N, CA and C atoms of all chains as a GROMACS GRO file, in nm:
protein
  642
    1MET      N    1   0.084  -0.121   0.000
    1MET     CA    2   0.000   0.000   0.000
    1MET      C    3   0.087   0.126   0.000
    2ASP      N    4   0.043   0.223  -0.073
    2ASP     CA    5   0.121   0.347  -0.086
    2ASP      C    6   0.111   0.428   0.043
    3GLU      N    7   0.225   0.451   0.105
    3GLU     CA    8   0.224   0.524   0.233
    3GLU      C    9   0.179   0.669   0.217
    4CYS      N   10   0.186   0.720   0.094
    4CYS     CA   11   0.143   0.859   0.072
    4CYS      C   12  -0.008   0.870   0.085
    5HIS      N   13  -0.078   0.760   0.059
    5HIS     CA   14  -0.222   0.760   0.072
    5HIS      C   15  -0.261   0.763   0.221
    6ARG      N   16  -0.191   0.681   0.300
    6ARG     CA   17  -0.229   0.670   0.440
    6ARG      C   18  -0.173   0.782   0.525
    7TYR      N   19  -0.058   0.834   0.487
    7TYR     CA   20   0.007   0.939   0.564
    7TYR      C   21   0.042   1.055   0.471
    8PRO      N   22  -0.060   1.126   0.425
    8PRO     CA   23  -0.037   1.225   0.320
    8PRO      C   24   0.062   1.335   0.358
    9GLN      N   25   0.074   1.364   0.485
    9GLN     CA   26   0.164   1.472   0.525
    9GLN      C   27   0.310   1.428   0.525
   10VAL      N   28   0.334   1.301   0.543
   10VAL     CA   29   0.471   1.252   0.548
   10VAL      C   30   0.485   1.148   0.438
   11CYS      N   31   0.536   1.190   0.327
   11CYS     CA   32   0.524   1.114   0.204
   11CYS      C   33   0.661   1.067   0.155
   12GLY      N   34   0.662   0.997   0.042
   12GLY     CA   35   0.785   0.940  -0.010
   12GLY      C   36   0.898   1.039  -0.028
   13ARG      N   37   0.866   1.159  -0.075
   13ARG     CA   38   0.970   1.259  -0.095
   13ARG      C   39   1.036   1.296   0.037
   14TYR      N   40   0.955   1.304   0.141
   14TYR     CA   41   1.012   1.335   0.272
   14TYR      C   42   1.109   1.226   0.316
   15HIS      N   43   1.068   1.101   0.300
   15HIS     CA   44   1.155   0.992   0.344
   15HIS      C   45   1.285   0.988   0.263
   16ALA      N   46   1.275   1.021   0.134
   16ALA     CA   47   1.396   1.025   0.051
   16ALA      C   48   1.491   1.133   0.102
   17ALA      N   49   1.435   1.247   0.136
   17ALA     CA   50   1.517   1.357   0.189
   17ALA      C   51   1.576   1.320   0.324
   18ALA      N   52   1.493   1.260   0.409
   18ALA     CA   53   1.540   1.220   0.542
   18ALA      C   54   1.653   1.118   0.530
   19ASP      N   55   1.644   1.033   0.429
   19ASP     CA   56   1.746   0.929   0.412
   19ASP      C   57   1.882   0.989   0.377
   20LEU      N   58   1.881   1.102   0.310
   20LEU     CA   59   2.006   1.172   0.277
   20LEU      C   60   2.080   1.215   0.402
   21LEU      N   61   2.006   1.242   0.508
   21LEU     CA   62   2.065   1.295   0.631
   21LEU      C   63   2.072   1.188   0.738
   22GLY      N   64   2.041   1.064   0.701
   22GLY     CA   65   2.022   0.960   0.801
   22GLY      C   66   2.146   0.882   0.838
   23LYS      N   67   2.260   0.947   0.839
   23LYS     CA   68   2.379   0.880   0.890
   23LYS      C   69   2.446   0.970   0.993
   24ARG      N   70   2.521   0.905   1.081
   24ARG     CA   71   2.582   0.982   1.188
   24ARG      C   72   2.670   1.094   1.131
   25TRP      N   73   2.653   1.213   1.183
   25TRP     CA   74   2.729   1.334   1.150
   25TRP      C   75   2.681   1.407   1.026
   26SER      N   76   2.596   1.346   0.944
   26SER     CA   77   2.550   1.415   0.822
   26SER      C   78   2.494   1.553   0.855
   27VAL      N   79   2.406   1.557   0.954
   27VAL     CA   80   2.337   1.682   0.987
   27VAL      C   81   2.436   1.784   1.044
   28SER      N   82   2.542   1.736   1.107
   28SER     CA   83   2.645   1.826   1.159
   28SER      C   84   2.731   1.881   1.046
   29VAL      N   85   2.772   1.794   0.954
   29VAL     CA   86   2.856   1.837   0.842
   29VAL      C   87   2.780   1.937   0.755
   30VAL      N   88   2.653   1.908   0.729
   30VAL     CA   89   2.570   2.002   0.652
   30VAL      C   90   2.568   2.139   0.720
   31ALA      N   91   2.552   2.141   0.849
   31ALA     CA   92   2.541   2.269   0.921
   31ALA      C   93   2.668   2.353   0.905
   32ILE      N   94   2.783   2.290   0.917
   32ILE     CA   95   2.910   2.364   0.904
   32ILE      C   96   2.922   2.420   0.761
   33LEU      N   97   2.885   2.339   0.663
   33LEU     CA   98   2.895   2.383   0.524
   33LEU      C   99   2.793   2.492   0.492
   34VAL      N  100   2.674   2.479   0.547
   34VAL     CA  101   2.572   2.583   0.526
   34VAL      C  102   2.620   2.716   0.582
   35GLU      N  103   2.688   2.709   0.695
   35GLU     CA  104   2.733   2.833   0.758
   35GLU      C  105   2.854   2.894   0.686
   36HIS      N  106   2.948   2.808   0.646
   36HIS     CA  107   3.076   2.860   0.595
   36HIS      C  108   3.090   2.852   0.443
   37ARG      N  109   2.997   2.786   0.376
   37ARG     CA  110   2.994   2.775   0.229
   37ARG      C  111   3.112   2.697   0.172
   38THR      N  112   3.233   2.741   0.197
   38THR     CA  113   3.352   2.672   0.146
   38THR      C  114   3.442   2.638   0.264
   39VAL      N  115   3.475   2.510   0.279
   39VAL     CA  116   3.551   2.465   0.395
   39VAL      C  117   3.651   2.359   0.351
   40ARG      N  118   3.768   2.360   0.411
   40ARG     CA  119   3.865   2.255   0.385
   40ARG      C  120   3.840   2.135   0.476
   41PHE      N  121   3.893   2.022   0.435
   41PHE     CA  122   3.870   1.896   0.506
   41PHE      C  123   3.905   1.910   0.655
   42ASN      N  124   4.023   1.963   0.682
   42ASN     CA  125   4.067   1.970   0.822
   42ASN      C  126   3.982   2.065   0.906
   43GLN      N  127   3.930   2.168   0.841
   43GLN     CA  128   3.840   2.258   0.913
   43GLN      C  129   3.711   2.185   0.952
   44LEU      N  130   3.660   2.105   0.859
   44LEU     CA  131   3.540   2.026   0.889
   44LEU      C  132   3.568   1.927   1.002
   45ARG      N  133   3.682   1.861   0.991
   45ARG     CA  134   3.718   1.762   1.094
   45ARG      C  135   3.724   1.828   1.232
   46ASP      N  136   3.784   1.948   1.237
   46ASP     CA  137   3.795   2.018   1.366
   46ASP      C  138   3.660   2.068   1.416
   47ALA      N  139   3.569   2.093   1.322
   47ALA     CA  140   3.442   2.157   1.360
   47ALA      C  141   3.338   2.058   1.411
   48VAL      N  142   3.354   1.931   1.375
   48VAL     CA  143   3.255   1.831   1.417
   48VAL      C  144   3.320   1.743   1.523
   49PRO      N  145   3.289   1.766   1.649
   49PRO     CA  146   3.358   1.693   1.755
   49PRO      C  147   3.329   1.544   1.748
   50GLY      N  148   3.434   1.465   1.750
   50GLY     CA  149   3.415   1.320   1.756
   50GLY      C  150   3.419   1.251   1.622
   51ILE      N  151   3.413   1.325   1.513
   51ILE     CA  152   3.413   1.259   1.382
   51ILE      C  153   3.556   1.215   1.348
   52THR      N  154   3.567   1.099   1.286
   52THR     CA  155   3.700   1.052   1.242
   52THR      C  156   3.721   1.092   1.096
   53PRO      N  157   3.847   1.103   1.053
   53PRO     CA  158   3.873   1.138   0.913
   53PRO      C  159   3.808   1.040   0.815
   54ARG      N  160   3.809   0.911   0.850
   54ARG     CA  161   3.750   0.812   0.760
   54ARG      C  162   3.600   0.837   0.740
   55VAL      N  163   3.532   0.860   0.852
   55VAL     CA  164   3.388   0.881   0.844
   55VAL      C  165   3.357   1.014   0.775
   56LEU      N  166   3.437   1.116   0.802
   56LEU     CA  167   3.415   1.244   0.734
   56LEU      C  168   3.432   1.229   0.582
   57SER      N  169   3.533   1.154   0.540
   57SER     CA  170   3.552   1.128   0.396
   57SER      C  171   3.429   1.060   0.336
   58GLU      N  172   3.380   0.960   0.408
   58GLU     CA  173   3.260   0.888   0.360
   58GLU      C  174   3.141   0.982   0.345
   59ARG      N  175   3.118   1.062   0.448
   59ARG     CA  176   3.003   1.154   0.445
   59ARG      C  177   3.017   1.253   0.330
   60LEU      N  178   3.137   1.302   0.308
   60LEU     CA  179   3.157   1.400   0.200
   60LEU      C  180   3.136   1.335   0.064
   61ARG      N  181   3.182   1.212   0.049
   61ARG     CA  182   3.158   1.141  -0.078
   61ARG      C  183   3.009   1.120  -0.101
   62GLU      N  184   2.937   1.080   0.006
   62GLU     CA  185   2.792   1.063  -0.007
   62GLU      C  186   2.726   1.195  -0.044
   63MET      N  187   2.768   1.301   0.022
   63MET     CA  188   2.707   1.432  -0.004
   63MET      C  189   2.741   1.483  -0.144
   64GLU      N  190   2.858   1.447  -0.194
   64GLU     CA  191   2.889   1.478  -0.334
   64GLU      C  192   2.794   1.403  -0.427
   65SER      N  193   2.774   1.274  -0.399
   65SER     CA  194   2.695   1.192  -0.492
   65SER      C  195   2.546   1.230  -0.485
   66THR      N  196   2.502   1.288  -0.374
   66THR     CA  197   2.362   1.332  -0.367
   66THR      C  198   2.348   1.481  -0.400
   67GLY      N  199   2.457   1.543  -0.441
   67GLY     CA  200   2.448   1.680  -0.490
   67GLY      C  201   2.439   1.788  -0.384
   68LEU      N  202   2.480   1.756  -0.262
   68LEU     CA  203   2.475   1.856  -0.156
   68LEU      C  204   2.603   1.938  -0.148
   69VAL      N  205   2.712   1.880  -0.197
   69VAL     CA  206   2.842   1.944  -0.183
   69VAL      C  207   2.925   1.919  -0.309
   70GLU      N  208   3.015   2.012  -0.339
   70GLU     CA  209   3.108   1.994  -0.450
   70GLU      C  210   3.251   1.998  -0.398
   71ARG      N  211   3.335   1.916  -0.459
   71ARG     CA  212   3.475   1.908  -0.422
   71ARG      C  213   3.555   1.988  -0.524
   72HIS      N  214   3.635   2.080  -0.477
   72HIS     CA  215   3.714   2.162  -0.568
   72HIS      C  216   3.862   2.150  -0.534
   73VAL      N  217   3.942   2.135  -0.638
   73VAL     CA  218   4.087   2.130  -0.620
   73VAL      C  219   4.141   2.268  -0.657
   74VAL      N  220   4.204   2.333  -0.560
   74VAL     CA  221   4.259   2.466  -0.582
   74VAL      C  222   4.406   2.451  -0.622
   75ALA      N  223   4.441   2.505  -0.740
   75ALA     CA  224   4.578   2.490  -0.792
   75ALA      C  225   4.672   2.584  -0.718
   76SER      N  226   4.713   2.541  -0.601
   76SER     CA  227   4.809   2.620  -0.523
   76SER      C  228   4.922   2.527  -0.482
   77MET      N  229   5.018   2.582  -0.410
   77MET     CA  230   5.127   2.498  -0.357
   77MET      C  231   5.128   2.510  -0.206
   78PRO      N  232   5.096   2.404  -0.130
   78PRO     CA  233   5.048   2.274  -0.180
   78PRO      C  234   4.905   2.284  -0.232
   79VAL      N  235   4.866   2.182  -0.310
   79VAL     CA  236   4.730   2.177  -0.364
   79VAL      C  237   4.629   2.176  -0.249
   80LEU      N  238   4.523   2.254  -0.263
   80LEU     CA  239   4.419   2.262  -0.160
   80LEU      C  240   4.292   2.193  -0.210
   81ILE      N  241   4.231   2.116  -0.122
   81ILE     CA  242   4.100   2.057  -0.153
   81ILE      C  243   3.996   2.131  -0.071
   82GLU      N  244   3.899   2.187  -0.140
   82GLU     CA  245   3.792   2.259  -0.072
   82GLU      C  246   3.658   2.192  -0.100
   83TYR      N  247   3.572   2.200  -0.002
   83TYR     CA  248   3.436   2.151  -0.020
   83TYR      C  249   3.342   2.270  -0.015
   84ARG      N  250   3.258   2.279  -0.119
   84ARG     CA  251   3.164   2.391  -0.127
   84ARG      C  252   3.022   2.338  -0.126
   85ILE      N  253   2.938   2.405  -0.052
   85ILE     CA  254   2.798   2.365  -0.048
   85ILE      C  255   2.733   2.407  -0.181
   86THR      N  256   2.645   2.322  -0.233
   86THR     CA  257   2.569   2.356  -0.354
   86THR      C  258   2.443   2.435  -0.315
   87ASP      N  259   2.371   2.483  -0.416
   87ASP     CA  260   2.244   2.551  -0.387
   87ASP      C  261   2.146   2.455  -0.318
   88LYS      N  262   2.146   2.332  -0.368
   88LYS     CA  263   2.058   2.230  -0.307
   88LYS      C  264   2.094   2.210  -0.160
   89GLY      N  265   2.222   2.202  -0.130
   89GLY     CA  266   2.265   2.184   0.009
   89GLY      C  267   2.238   2.308   0.093
   90ALA      N  268   2.265   2.425   0.034
   90ALA     CA  269   2.247   2.549   0.109
   90ALA      C  270   2.100   2.573   0.144
   91ALA      N  271   2.010   2.514   0.063
   91ALA     CA  272   1.867   2.530   0.090
   91ALA      C  273   1.825   2.455   0.216
   92LEU      N  274   1.913   2.375   0.272
   92LEU     CA  275   1.884   2.307   0.400
   92LEU      C  276   1.899   2.402   0.518
   93ILE      N  277   1.925   2.529   0.492
   93ILE     CA  278   1.949   2.624   0.601
   93ILE      C  279   1.831   2.631   0.699
   94ASP      N  280   1.709   2.618   0.648
   94ASP     CA  281   1.593   2.623   0.738
   94ASP      C  282   1.588   2.502   0.830
   95VAL      N  283   1.632   2.388   0.779
   95VAL     CA  284   1.636   2.267   0.861
   95VAL      C  285   1.741   2.285   0.971
   96VAL      N  286   1.857   2.336   0.933
   96VAL     CA  287   1.964   2.360   1.030
   96VAL      C  288   1.920   2.460   1.136
   97ALA      N  289   1.856   2.568   1.091
   97ALA     CA  290   1.813   2.672   1.186
   97ALA      C  291   1.708   2.618   1.282
   98ALA      N  292   1.615   2.537   1.231
   98ALA     CA  293   1.510   2.481   1.317
   98ALA      C  294   1.571   2.386   1.420
   99LEU      N  295   1.668   2.308   1.378
   99LEU     CA  296   1.732   2.215   1.471
   99LEU      C  297   1.815   2.291   1.575
  100GLN      N  298   1.873   2.402   1.532
  100GLN     CA  299   1.949   2.485   1.624
  100GLN      C  300   1.859   2.543   1.734
  101ARG      N  301   1.742   2.590   1.694
  101ARG     CA  302   1.647   2.644   1.793
  101ARG      C  303   1.605   2.533   1.890
  102TRP      N  304   1.580   2.417   1.836
  102TRP     CA  305   1.539   2.303   1.920
  102TRP      C  306   1.652   2.266   2.018
  103ALA      N  307   1.774   2.263   1.966
  103ALA     CA  308   1.890   2.229   2.051
  103ALA      C  309   1.907   2.332   2.163
  104ASN      N  310   1.883   2.458   2.131
  104ASN     CA  311   1.897   2.563   2.233
  104ASN      C  312   1.794   2.548   2.344
  105THR      N  313   1.682   2.491   2.313
  105THR     CA  314   1.577   2.469   2.414
  105THR      C  315   1.603   2.343   2.495
  106TYR      N  316   1.648   2.239   2.429
  106TYR     CA  317   1.651   2.107   2.494
  106TYR      C  318   1.790   2.057   2.532
  107TYR      N  319   1.897   2.133   2.496
  107TYR     CA  320   2.032   2.087   2.529
  107TYR      C  321   2.112   2.195   2.599
  108MET      N  322   4.074   2.209   2.105
  108MET     CA  323   4.015   2.344   2.098
  108MET      C  324   3.862   2.334   2.096
  109ASP      N  325   3.801   2.427   2.159
  109ASP     CA  326   3.655   2.424   2.169
  109ASP      C  327   3.593   2.467   2.035
  110GLU      N  328   3.517   2.379   1.977
  110GLU     CA  329   3.460   2.410   1.845
  110GLU      C  330   3.359   2.524   1.852
  111CYS      N  331   3.305   2.551   1.972
  111CYS     CA  332   3.209   2.660   1.984
  111CYS      C  333   3.278   2.794   1.968
  112HIS      N  334   3.406   2.798   1.998
  112HIS     CA  335   3.482   2.922   1.982
  112HIS      C  336   3.505   2.951   1.834
  113ARG      N  337   3.541   2.845   1.761
  113ARG     CA  338   3.573   2.866   1.620
  113ARG      C  339   3.450   2.870   1.532
  114TYR      N  340   3.347   2.799   1.570
  114TYR     CA  341   3.226   2.793   1.488
  114TYR      C  342   3.108   2.828   1.576
  115PRO      N  343   3.096   2.954   1.614
  115PRO     CA  344   2.998   2.991   1.715
  115PRO      C  345   2.854   2.960   1.675
  116GLN      N  346   2.826   2.956   1.543
  116GLN     CA  347   2.688   2.933   1.501
  116GLN      C  348   2.650   2.786   1.509
  117VAL      N  349   2.748   2.700   1.500
  117VAL     CA  350   2.719   2.556   1.502
  117VAL      C  351   2.799   2.498   1.617
  118CYS      N  352   2.732   2.480   1.726
  118CYS     CA  353   2.800   2.458   1.852
  118CYS      C  354   2.769   2.319   1.907
  119GLY      N  355   2.826   2.289   2.022
  119GLY     CA  356   2.812   2.156   2.080
  119GLY      C  357   2.669   2.110   2.096
  120ARG      N  358   2.582   2.204   2.137
  120ARG     CA  359   2.441   2.165   2.154
  120ARG      C  360   2.379   2.120   2.023
  121TYR      N  361   2.417   2.190   1.917
  121TYR     CA  362   2.365   2.151   1.786
  121TYR      C  363   2.409   2.009   1.750
  122HIS      N  364   2.536   1.980   1.772
  122HIS     CA  365   2.586   1.848   1.735
  122HIS      C  366   2.521   1.738   1.820
  123ALA      N  367   2.496   1.770   1.946
  123ALA     CA  368   2.427   1.673   2.033
  123ALA      C  369   2.287   1.645   1.980
  124ALA      N  370   2.220   1.750   1.937
  124ALA     CA  371   2.085   1.733   1.883
  124ALA      C  372   2.090   1.656   1.751
  125ALA      N  373   2.186   1.692   1.666
  125ALA     CA  374   2.200   1.624   1.537
  125ALA      C  375   2.227   1.476   1.557
  126ASP      N  376   2.303   1.446   1.661
  126ASP     CA  377   2.339   1.306   1.685
  126ASP      C  378   2.217   1.222   1.721
  127LEU      N  379   2.119   1.284   1.783
  127LEU     CA  380   1.994   1.214   1.816
  127LEU      C  381   1.921   1.166   1.692
  128LEU      N  382   1.941   1.239   1.583
  128LEU     CA  383   1.868   1.209   1.459
  128LEU      C  384   1.958   1.143   1.356
  129GLY      N  385   2.081   1.108   1.398
  129GLY     CA  386   2.182   1.066   1.302
  129GLY      C  387   2.185   0.919   1.272
  130LYS      N  388   2.071   0.854   1.270
  130LYS     CA  389   2.068   0.715   1.226
  130LYS      C  390   1.959   0.700   1.122
  131ARG      N  391   1.980   0.597   1.039
  131ARG     CA  392   1.885   0.580   0.931
  131ARG      C  393   1.742   0.564   0.984
  132TRP      N  394   1.649   0.636   0.927
  132TRP     CA  395   1.505   0.635   0.955
  132TRP      C  396   1.466   0.721   1.075
  133SER      N  397   1.560   0.767   1.156
  133SER     CA  398   1.521   0.846   1.273
  133SER      C  399   1.433   0.964   1.234
  134VAL      N  400   1.476   1.036   1.133
  134VAL     CA  401   1.405   1.158   1.092
  134VAL      C  402   1.268   1.123   1.033
  135SER      N  403   1.259   1.003   0.975
  135SER     CA  404   1.129   0.959   0.923
  135SER      C  405   1.034   0.917   1.035
  136VAL      N  406   1.087   0.843   1.132
  136VAL     CA  407   1.003   0.798   1.243
  136VAL      C  408   0.954   0.919   1.324
  137VAL      N  409   1.042   1.015   1.347
  137VAL     CA  410   1.002   1.137   1.418
  137VAL      C  411   0.888   1.206   1.345
  138ALA      N  412   0.897   1.214   1.213
  138ALA     CA  413   0.796   1.286   1.135
  138ALA      C  414   0.658   1.222   1.151
  139ILE      N  415   0.653   1.088   1.145
  139ILE     CA  416   0.524   1.019   1.159
  139ILE      C  417   0.467   1.043   1.299
  140LEU      N  418   0.553   1.038   1.399
  140LEU     CA  419   0.505   1.058   1.536
  140LEU      C  420   0.464   1.203   1.561
  141VAL      N  421   0.537   1.296   1.501
  141VAL     CA  422   0.500   1.438   1.516
  141VAL      C  423   0.362   1.461   1.455
  142GLU      N  424   0.336   1.394   1.344
  142GLU     CA  425   0.208   1.416   1.277
  142GLU      C  426   0.093   1.348   1.348
  143HIS      N  427   0.117   1.226   1.397
  143HIS     CA  428   0.006   1.145   1.448
  143HIS      C  429   0.000   1.135   1.600
  144ARG      N  430   0.105   1.183   1.667
  144ARG     CA  431   0.111   1.187   1.814
  144ARG      C  432   0.117   1.049   1.879
  145THR      N  433   0.016   0.967   1.854
  145THR     CA  434   0.013   0.832   1.912
  145THR      C  435  -0.001   0.731   1.799
  146VAL      N  436   0.092   0.638   1.792
  146VAL     CA  437   0.095   0.544   1.679
  146VAL      C  438   0.133   0.406   1.731
  147ARG      N  439   0.075   0.304   1.672
  147ARG     CA  440   0.114   0.169   1.706
  147ARG      C  441   0.233   0.124   1.622
  148PHE      N  442   0.302   0.023   1.671
  148PHE     CA  443   0.423  -0.025   1.605
  148PHE      C  444   0.398  -0.057   1.457
  149ASN      N  445   0.292  -0.131   1.430
  149ASN     CA  446   0.267  -0.172   1.292
  149ASN      C  447   0.232  -0.054   1.201
  150GLN      N  448   0.168   0.046   1.259
  150GLN     CA  449   0.138   0.166   1.180
  150GLN      C  450   0.268   0.237   1.140
  151LEU      N  451   0.361   0.245   1.236
  151LEU     CA  452   0.490   0.305   1.206
  151LEU      C  453   0.563   0.226   1.100
  152ARG      N  454   0.563   0.094   1.116
  152ARG     CA  455   0.632   0.008   1.019
  152ARG      C  456   0.576   0.029   0.879
  153ASP      N  457   0.442   0.041   0.869
  153ASP     CA  458   0.380   0.061   0.738
  153ASP      C  459   0.408   0.200   0.682
  154ALA      N  460   0.430   0.296   0.772
  154ALA     CA  461   0.442   0.435   0.727
  154ALA      C  462   0.581   0.471   0.678
  155VAL      N  463   0.681   0.395   0.720
  155VAL     CA  464   0.818   0.425   0.680
  155VAL      C  465   0.863   0.319   0.580
  156PRO      N  466   0.862   0.352   0.452
  156PRO     CA  467   0.891   0.250   0.351
  156PRO      C  468   1.034   0.199   0.364
  157GLY      N  469   1.047   0.068   0.369
  157GLY     CA  470   1.180   0.008   0.371
  157GLY      C  471   1.235  -0.023   0.508
  158ILE      N  472   1.171   0.027   0.614
  158ILE     CA  473   1.224  -0.001   0.748
  158ILE      C  474   1.189  -0.144   0.787
  159THR      N  475   1.282  -0.210   0.856
  159THR     CA  476   1.254  -0.346   0.903
  159THR      C  477   1.205  -0.337   1.049
  160PRO      N  478   1.128  -0.438   1.095
  160PRO     CA  479   1.081  -0.436   1.234
  160PRO      C  480   1.196  -0.426   1.334
  161ARG      N  481   1.307  -0.493   1.306
  161ARG     CA  482   1.419  -0.489   1.398
  161ARG      C  483   1.476  -0.348   1.412
  162VAL      N  484   1.494  -0.281   1.299
  162VAL     CA  485   1.550  -0.145   1.301
  162VAL      C  486   1.449  -0.048   1.364
  163LEU      N  487   1.321  -0.067   1.333
  163LEU     CA  488   1.220   0.020   1.394
  163LEU      C  489   1.222   0.006   1.547
  164SER      N  490   1.232  -0.117   1.596
  164SER     CA  491   1.242  -0.140   1.741
  164SER      C  492   1.361  -0.066   1.800
  165GLU      N  493   1.475  -0.078   1.733
  165GLU     CA  494   1.597  -0.009   1.780
  165GLU      C  495   1.575   0.141   1.787
  166ARG      N  496   1.523   0.198   1.680
  166ARG     CA  497   1.502   0.342   1.676
  166ARG      C  498   1.407   0.387   1.788
  167LEU      N  499   1.302   0.309   1.810
  167LEU     CA  500   1.205   0.347   1.913
  167LEU      C  501   1.268   0.338   2.052
  168ARG      N  502   1.350   0.237   2.074
  168ARG     CA  503   1.420   0.227   2.203
  168ARG      C  504   1.514   0.346   2.223
  169GLU      N  505   1.587   0.382   2.117
  169GLU     CA  506   1.676   0.498   2.126
  169GLU      C  507   1.596   0.625   2.155
  170MET      N  508   1.485   0.639   2.086
  170MET     CA  509   1.405   0.760   2.104
  170MET      C  510   1.339   0.764   2.242
  171GLU      N  511   1.308   0.646   2.296
  171GLU     CA  512   1.261   0.641   2.435
  171GLU      C  513   1.372   0.689   2.529
  172SER      N  514   1.494   0.640   2.507
  172SER     CA  515   1.602   0.672   2.601
  172SER      C  516   1.645   0.818   2.590
  173THR      N  517   1.622   0.880   2.475
  173THR     CA  518   1.656   1.022   2.461
  173THR      C  519   1.535   1.113   2.487
  174GLY      N  520   1.424   1.052   2.528
  174GLY     CA  521   1.309   1.132   2.570
  174GLY      C  522   1.225   1.190   2.458
  175LEU      N  523   1.235   1.132   2.339
  175LEU     CA  524   1.154   1.183   2.228
  175LEU      C  525   1.018   1.113   2.220
  176VAL      N  526   1.011   0.993   2.274
  176VAL     CA  527   0.890   0.913   2.261
  176VAL      C  528   0.865   0.836   2.391
  177GLU      N  529   0.738   0.806   2.419
  177GLU     CA  530   0.702   0.723   2.535
  177GLU      C  531   0.628   0.600   2.486
  178ARG      N  532   0.656   0.491   2.552
  178ARG     CA  533   0.591   0.365   2.517
  178ARG      C  534   0.479   0.341   2.618
  179HIS      N  535   0.360   0.317   2.570
  179HIS     CA  536   0.246   0.295   2.658
  179HIS      C  537   0.182   0.160   2.628
  180VAL      N  538   0.151   0.089   2.736
  180VAL     CA  539   0.080  -0.039   2.721
  180VAL      C  540  -0.066  -0.014   2.754
  181VAL      N  541  -0.151  -0.039   2.656
  181VAL     CA  542  -0.295  -0.017   2.674
  181VAL      C  543  -0.358  -0.148   2.717
  182ALA      N  544  -0.425  -0.146   2.833
  182ALA     CA  545  -0.484  -0.268   2.889
  182ALA      C  546  -0.611  -0.303   2.814
  183SER      N  547  -0.592  -0.369   2.701
  183SER     CA  548  -0.707  -0.412   2.622
  183SER      C  549  -0.685  -0.559   2.588
  184MET      N  550  -0.778  -0.617   2.515
  184MET     CA  551  -0.761  -0.754   2.469
  184MET      C  552  -0.764  -0.756   2.317
  185PRO      N  553  -0.656  -0.790   2.249
  185PRO     CA  554  -0.521  -0.812   2.303
  185PRO      C  555  -0.457  -0.681   2.350
  186VAL      N  556  -0.353  -0.696   2.432
  186VAL     CA  557  -0.281  -0.578   2.482
  186VAL      C  558  -0.226  -0.498   2.364
  187LEU      N  559  -0.241  -0.366   2.372
  187LEU     CA  560  -0.190  -0.278   2.266
  187LEU      C  561  -0.067  -0.203   2.315
  188ILE      N  562   0.033  -0.194   2.231
  188ILE     CA  563   0.149  -0.109   2.261
  188ILE      C  564   0.141   0.015   2.173
  189GLU      N  565   0.140   0.129   2.238
  189GLU     CA  566   0.135   0.254   2.162
  189GLU      C  567   0.260   0.336   2.190
  190TYR      N  568   0.302   0.410   2.088
  190TYR     CA  569   0.414   0.503   2.104
  190TYR      C  570   0.360   0.644   2.093
  191ARG      N  571   0.391   0.725   2.193
  191ARG     CA  572   0.342   0.864   2.193
  191ARG      C  573   0.460   0.959   2.193
  192ILE      N  574   0.449   1.061   2.112
  192ILE     CA  575   0.555   1.161   2.105
  192ILE      C  576   0.549   1.244   2.234
  193THR      N  577   0.666   1.280   2.287
  193THR     CA  578   0.672   1.368   2.405
  193THR      C  579   0.670   1.514   2.360
  194ASP      N  580   0.663   1.606   2.455
  194ASP     CA  581   0.671   1.749   2.420
  194ASP      C  582   0.804   1.779   2.352
  195LYS      N  583   0.911   1.721   2.407
  195LYS     CA  584   1.044   1.741   2.349
  195LYS      C  585   1.049   1.693   2.204
  196GLY      N  586   0.988   1.576   2.180
  196GLY     CA  587   0.986   1.523   2.044
  196GLY      C  588   0.896   1.606   1.952
  197ALA      N  589   0.779   1.645   2.006
  197ALA     CA  590   0.684   1.721   1.925
  197ALA      C  591   0.740   1.857   1.885
  198ALA      N  592   0.834   1.908   1.965
  198ALA     CA  593   0.895   2.038   1.934
  198ALA      C  594   0.986   2.030   1.811
  199LEU      N  595   1.009   1.910   1.762
  199LEU     CA  596   1.085   1.894   1.637
  199LEU      C  597   1.000   1.924   1.514
  200ILE      N  598   0.876   1.968   1.535
  200ILE     CA  599   0.785   1.991   1.422
  200ILE      C  600   0.842   2.091   1.321
  201ASP      N  601   0.917   2.191   1.369
  201ASP     CA  602   0.973   2.290   1.275
  201ASP      C  603   1.083   2.227   1.189
  202VAL      N  604   1.157   2.134   1.248
  202VAL     CA  605   1.261   2.064   1.171
  202VAL      C  606   1.194   1.978   1.062
  203VAL      N  607   1.088   1.907   1.102
  203VAL     CA  608   1.016   1.822   1.007
  203VAL      C  609   0.956   1.906   0.895
  204ALA      N  610   0.896   2.019   0.932
  204ALA     CA  611   0.831   2.104   0.832
  204ALA      C  612   0.934   2.162   0.735
  205ALA      N  613   1.049   2.202   0.788
  205ALA     CA  614   1.153   2.260   0.701
  205ALA      C  615   1.206   2.154   0.605
  206LEU      N  616   1.223   2.032   0.654
  206LEU     CA  617   1.273   1.925   0.567
  206LEU      C  618   1.168   1.888   0.462
  207GLN      N  619   1.040   1.897   0.501
  207GLN     CA  620   0.932   1.869   0.407
  207GLN      C  621   0.932   1.971   0.293
  208ARG      N  622   0.951   2.098   0.328
  208ARG     CA  623   0.956   2.202   0.223
  208ARG      C  624   1.075   2.177   0.130
  209TRP      N  625   1.188   2.142   0.190
  209TRP     CA  626   1.308   2.115   0.109
  209TRP      C  627   1.284   1.995   0.017
  210ALA      N  628   1.223   1.891   0.070
  210ALA     CA  629   1.195   1.771  -0.009
  210ALA      C  630   1.100   1.802  -0.125
  211ASN      N  631   1.004   1.889  -0.100
  211ASN     CA  632   0.910   1.925  -0.206
  211ASN      C  633   0.979   2.001  -0.319
  212THR      N  634   1.086   2.070  -0.288
  212THR     CA  635   1.161   2.143  -0.392
  212THR      C  636   1.258   2.052  -0.465
  213TYR      N  637   1.322   1.962  -0.394
  213TYR     CA  638   1.435   1.889  -0.453
  213TYR      C  639   1.406   1.743  -0.483
  214TYR      N  640   1.287   1.692  -0.447
  214TYR     CA  641   1.257   1.551  -0.478
  214TYR      C  642   1.124   1.535  -0.551
   0.00000   0.00000   0.00000
C-alpha cells in the first residue's frame, strides 16, 4: 500500500530527503557547510567533535553523490582541496536553523 | 580546541541534537510521530517505507532513552502497545516542516 495515501503529510519525498541525512554526523557536516559555504577537510574535521577522518571522507563522498556538496581542487602549492555547499545543500538552512532552535531549548 | 569558539553558530548543543537524529530512519520515524502523536508499532512500520521491524524497534528504544517518545501499554484484549511523542519530540515539528519544504523542492 502506498504510504502517501495513508500518511499524506509525510510522504515518499520526505523519506527520501530524510534518508540523505540519516547517517551519523551528516546533519552536523551540513550545518558547518551551510554556515561557511567553502571549507577545507581539516576545518570540517575540527568543527565536528568526535568525527573521524574516515567517516568524514565517507560523508563527504555521499554528499557529493547526492548533490549537496562539491569538491574543488585549488591549484596552489600545496594543492588545496575545498568543499563547497551547492544551492541544493544550502537550501537546507531552514532545517539547520530549526534544529538549532530546538537544541537551544533542549540541550 | 573548543569548536564553539571557532564555529559559534554551530556549537556543541547543535551536534548533540543532530546526533539524536543521526541514524537511518530516525528523521522519518520522528515525522510520523510528530504528525500522528500516538501510533502503534505496525502503523509506524507501514508508514516508513523500507524499514525493518528490527530497526524500527531499535530506533524506538533509542528515542525512548533520549526522551523523544514514550511507550504505553494499553490494557485491552489483546494488549496494545502505543508510542506517543513527548513534548520534546513534538517540538521537532519545525525541523520536520523545514525538511518537508526542502523535499518538495528537490525531490
